[in-house]
MARLOFI-397678 format. One line per 2 residues: their letters; for each residue x, y, z of C-alpha. Coordinates in pm, 1 decimal, always signed. Layout:
# residues N
a = X:Y:Z ~ ...
END
This chain:
# residues 195
ms = -18995.0:+10439.7:-1453.3 ~ -18735.3:+10316.4:-1682.4
ie = -18375.7:+10263.5:-1601.6 ~ -18257.0:+10564.4:-1779.8
qa = -18494.6:+10792.4:-1587.2 ~ -18380.9:+10628.4:-1257.9
qr = -18020.4:+10694.9:-1348.8 ~ -18097.2:+11068.4:-1440.7
sa = -18292.7:+11120.3:-1110.6 ~ -18037.5:+10965.0:-880.7
pp = -17783.2:+11210.8:-699.3 ~ -17466.6:+11261.4:-902.9
vr = -17183.1:+11045.7:-787.9 ~ -16855.3:+11246.5:-688.6
mq = -16520.7:+11133.2:-777.6 ~ -16210.7:+11256.2:-598.6
lg = -15902.8:+11302.2:-773.7 ~ -15578.8:+11356.0:-601.9
ta = -15721.9:+11457.4:-261.5 ~ -15370.0:+11481.5:-102.2
pg = -15016.7:+11582.6:-248.6 ~ -14834.5:+11299.1:-388.8
qp = -15137.8:+11070.8:-383.3 ~ -15088.8:+10827.5:-677.1
sl = -15440.4:+10695.5:-672.0 ~ -15791.6:+10775.1:-771.6
rs = -16081.7:+10719.9:-538.5 ~ -16397.3:+10640.1:-720.2
ps = -16705.4:+10467.2:-587.6 ~ -16807.8:+10149.9:-734.2
ls = -17136.6:+10145.9:-935.6 ~ -17226.8:+9835.4:-749.6
ap = -17127.3:+9951.6:-401.7 ~ -17371.9:+10138.5:-197.3
ad = -17333.5:+10510.6:-166.7 ~ -17234.2:+10517.9:+176.0
ap = -16952.2:+10260.3:+125.0 ~ -16582.5:+10396.0:+134.7
pr = -16432.6:+10469.2:-201.4 ~ -16205.8:+10211.6:-361.1
kr = -15842.4:+10286.1:-428.7 ~ -15723.0:+10243.3:-793.8
el = -15339.2:+10275.9:-872.2 ~ -15225.2:+10507.8:-1136.1
ms = -14909.9:+10296.6:-1221.3 ~ -14896.7:+9955.4:-1351.0
ga = -14665.6:+9697.5:-1178.9 ~ -14440.9:+9634.2:-1484.8
av = -14193.8:+9858.8:-1658.6 ~ -14317.5:+9997.9:-2001.5
lp = -13975.2:+9916.5:-2156.4 ~ -13710.1:+9671.3:-2039.2
el = -13389.3:+9813.0:-1915.5 ~ -13100.1:+9739.0:-2180.7
ae = -12768.4:+9635.0:-2070.9 ~ -12496.6:+9817.3:-2259.9
ap = -12326.5:+9581.2:-2495.5 ~ -11946.4:+9533.6:-2463.6
va = -11769.6:+9717.9:-2753.5 ~ -11597.6:+9459.6:-2946.8
er = -11244.7:+9562.4:-3077.7 ~ -11209.9:+9542.4:-3469.2
kw = -10923.2:+9349.6:-3596.6 ~ -10667.2:+9584.4:-3760.7
wk = -10693.4:+9389.1:-4089.4 ~ -11060.2:+9414.8:-4095.1
hp = -11070.0:+9814.1:-4054.5 ~ -11218.6:+9982.3:-4355.4
af = -10927.9:+10232.3:-4380.6 ~ -10679.7:+9939.2:-4395.6
iv = -10892.4:+9770.7:-4671.7 ~ -10902.9:+10080.1:-4881.7
si = -10521.6:+10142.9:-4844.1 ~ -10454.9:+9776.5:-4955.0
it = -10700.2:+9807.2:-5252.9 ~ -10529.7:+10141.2:-5359.6
tf = -10179.2:+10016.9:-5328.7 ~ -10262.7:+9695.8:-5538.5
la = -10411.0:+9937.5:-5800.9 ~ -10111.1:+10154.5:-5791.6
lv = -9873.6:+9849.0:-5841.2 ~ -10095.1:+9721.5:-6125.8
aa = -10082.8:+10061.6:-6310.2 ~ -9698.0:+10087.0:-6251.1
iv = -9643.9:+9744.3:-6392.6 ~ -9872.3:+9830.5:-6691.3
ll = -9684.4:+10143.7:-6764.4 ~ -9354.8:+9967.4:-6727.1
iv = -9467.4:+9690.7:-6976.1 ~ -9605.6:+9963.8:-7222.5
gi = -9279.9:+10155.7:-7197.8 ~ -9068.7:+9848.5:-7276.2
vt = -9280.1:+9722.6:-7566.0 ~ -9317.7:+10060.7:-7731.1
dd = -8998.1:+10209.6:-7837.4 ~ -9019.6:+10587.3:-7832.0
ta = -8668.5:+10653.5:-7943.8 ~ -8672.8:+10874.3:-8269.4
rv = -8474.1:+10697.3:-8532.8 ~ -8368.0:+10811.6:-8883.5
sg = -8470.6:+10578.9:-9172.0 ~ -8439.6:+10584.5:-9550.7
lg = -8177.3:+10862.7:-9569.0 ~ -8136.9:+10977.8:-9929.1
ld = -7888.1:+11217.3:-10085.2 ~ -7960.9:+11385.9:-10423.2
lg = -7685.2:+11585.7:-10585.0 ~ -7820.3:+11834.4:-10836.5
tg = -7633.0:+12094.5:-11023.5 ~ -7680.9:+12381.1:-10782.4
na = -7749.0:+12188.0:-10441.9 ~ -7755.2:+11858.1:-10247.9
ql = -8085.6:+11759.8:-10109.6 ~ -8111.6:+11524.5:-9816.2
sw = -8426.1:+11363.7:-9709.4 ~ -8530.1:+11108.8:-9464.5
dg = -8821.2:+10929.6:-9283.8 ~ -8876.9:+10943.2:-8898.0
pd = -9115.1:+11086.4:-8630.1 ~ -9188.5:+11448.7:-8614.2
vp = -8899.3:+11552.2:-8382.6 ~ -8606.0:+11790.3:-8444.9
ys = -8301.9:+11656.9:-8627.0 ~ -7945.2:+11734.7:-8654.7
ly = -7734.2:+11726.2:-8955.8 ~ -7362.4:+11689.3:-8952.9
av = -7105.9:+11703.0:-9250.0 ~ -6812.9:+11461.8:-9178.4
ag = -6503.7:+11571.1:-9412.0 ~ -6270.6:+11320.6:-9539.5
sg = -6005.3:+11435.1:-9275.1 ~ -6249.2:+11373.3:-8988.6
dv = -6353.5:+11710.7:-8921.0 ~ -6728.8:+11751.9:-8807.8
td = -6933.6:+12037.4:-8899.1 ~ -7289.0:+12098.6:-8760.4
ls = -7529.2:+12214.3:-9043.9 ~ -7839.4:+12174.0:-8829.5
qp = -7955.3:+12544.3:-8786.2 ~ -7941.1:+12679.3:-9126.7
fv = -8024.2:+12391.1:-9339.6 ~ -8255.5:+12147.3:-9175.4
kg = -8636.5:+12201.9:-9228.1 ~ -8844.5:+11908.5:-9088.0
re = -8722.3:+11586.3:-9232.2 ~ -8544.0:+11749.4:-9526.7
aw = -8215.8:+11964.3:-9587.4 ~ -8096.4:+12170.0:-9889.6
lp = -7720.2:+12246.4:-9903.2 ~ -7620.0:+12497.8:-10173.2
vg = -7298.9:+12379.6:-10353.5 ~ -7167.3:+12743.4:-10362.7
lg = -7130.2:+12767.5:-9991.7 ~ -6858.1:+12503.4:-9993.6
qf = -6998.7:+12308.0:-9699.7 ~ -6912.6:+11973.7:-9870.8
de = -6680.1:+11800.6:-10132.0 ~ -6635.7:+11460.0:-10286.6
et = -6520.8:+11309.0:-9961.3 ~ -6783.4:+11444.3:-9733.3
cf = -7039.9:+11222.2:-9567.1 ~ -7351.9:+11340.0:-9396.7
vv = -7481.2:+11205.0:-9062.9 ~ -7849.2:+11269.0:-8976.7
rp = -7966.6:+11188.6:-8621.1 ~ -8234.7:+11305.4:-8363.7
as = -8121.0:+11633.0:-8208.7 ~ -8175.5:+11487.3:-7859.3
it = -7861.7:+11274.7:-7904.0 ~ -7553.2:+11465.9:-7792.4
dd = -7280.7:+11191.9:-7817.1 ~ -6988.3:+11234.5:-8046.5
vs = -7064.8:+11209.9:-8437.2 ~ -6909.3:+10892.6:-8588.2
ls = -6958.6:+10708.1:-8910.4 ~ -6925.0:+10367.5:-8734.6
ad = -7224.8:+10151.9:-8818.8 ~ -7260.7:+10045.7:-8433.7
tl = -7258.1:+10407.2:-8330.3 ~ -7495.8:+10512.0:-8601.1
as = -7742.4:+10222.3:-8486.1 ~ -7712.4:+10314.3:-8112.6
qg = -7786.0:+10679.0:-8178.7 ~ -8079.4:+10616.2:-8432.5
aq = -7891.8:+10792.1:-8701.1 ~ -7797.9:+10721.8:-9071.0
sa = -7524.7:+10845.9:-9303.2 ~ -7498.1:+10916.6:-9673.7
cv = -7176.3:+10995.0:-9855.3 ~ -7137.3:+11224.8:-10156.3
an = -6905.4:+10974.1:-10322.4 ~ -7178.6:+10713.7:-10312.5
ar = -7453.7:+10948.9:-10422.5 ~ -7256.6:+11029.3:-10751.9
e = -7239.9:+10653.2:-10852.0
END
């Protein structure tokens, strides 16, 4: 008889699992032990823990100057200061004040034409009489950077000087060179235009 046939013909070996409540062991007979030997106990648990217990690490306090919110606020403050300085420098370098330049006065037979150069802003035109009286001629006669004054209206004579300046200037009108320069204005006189 072969070994396989002998194992088949031998009575089956019984295993007892959990014979009593709370029993953490299996009883199984050893193959080498005789059939009438008491079953050997085998523990269900290993002696070592599966994962080691981790001790909770102490929370390290972050310094206030290393906090991300502080770092972001410092960066944005620095960028705002740089932008303010750049805008201030650009404002100083670029003069956005409107100035009248190249004022010319042409006296024709029927009218007087004033023309000037400057940015595209509203302008004011004043007639300063020989007596010092100032008349505002801005509304009816100024169109862009040009003004037409009909002689027949009697708005000027041989002693009249015209002052052209940006409409944003509200100071008193004067023919003084310093005042004209500070206001970005220019003047032209009828007597000089006839020469």
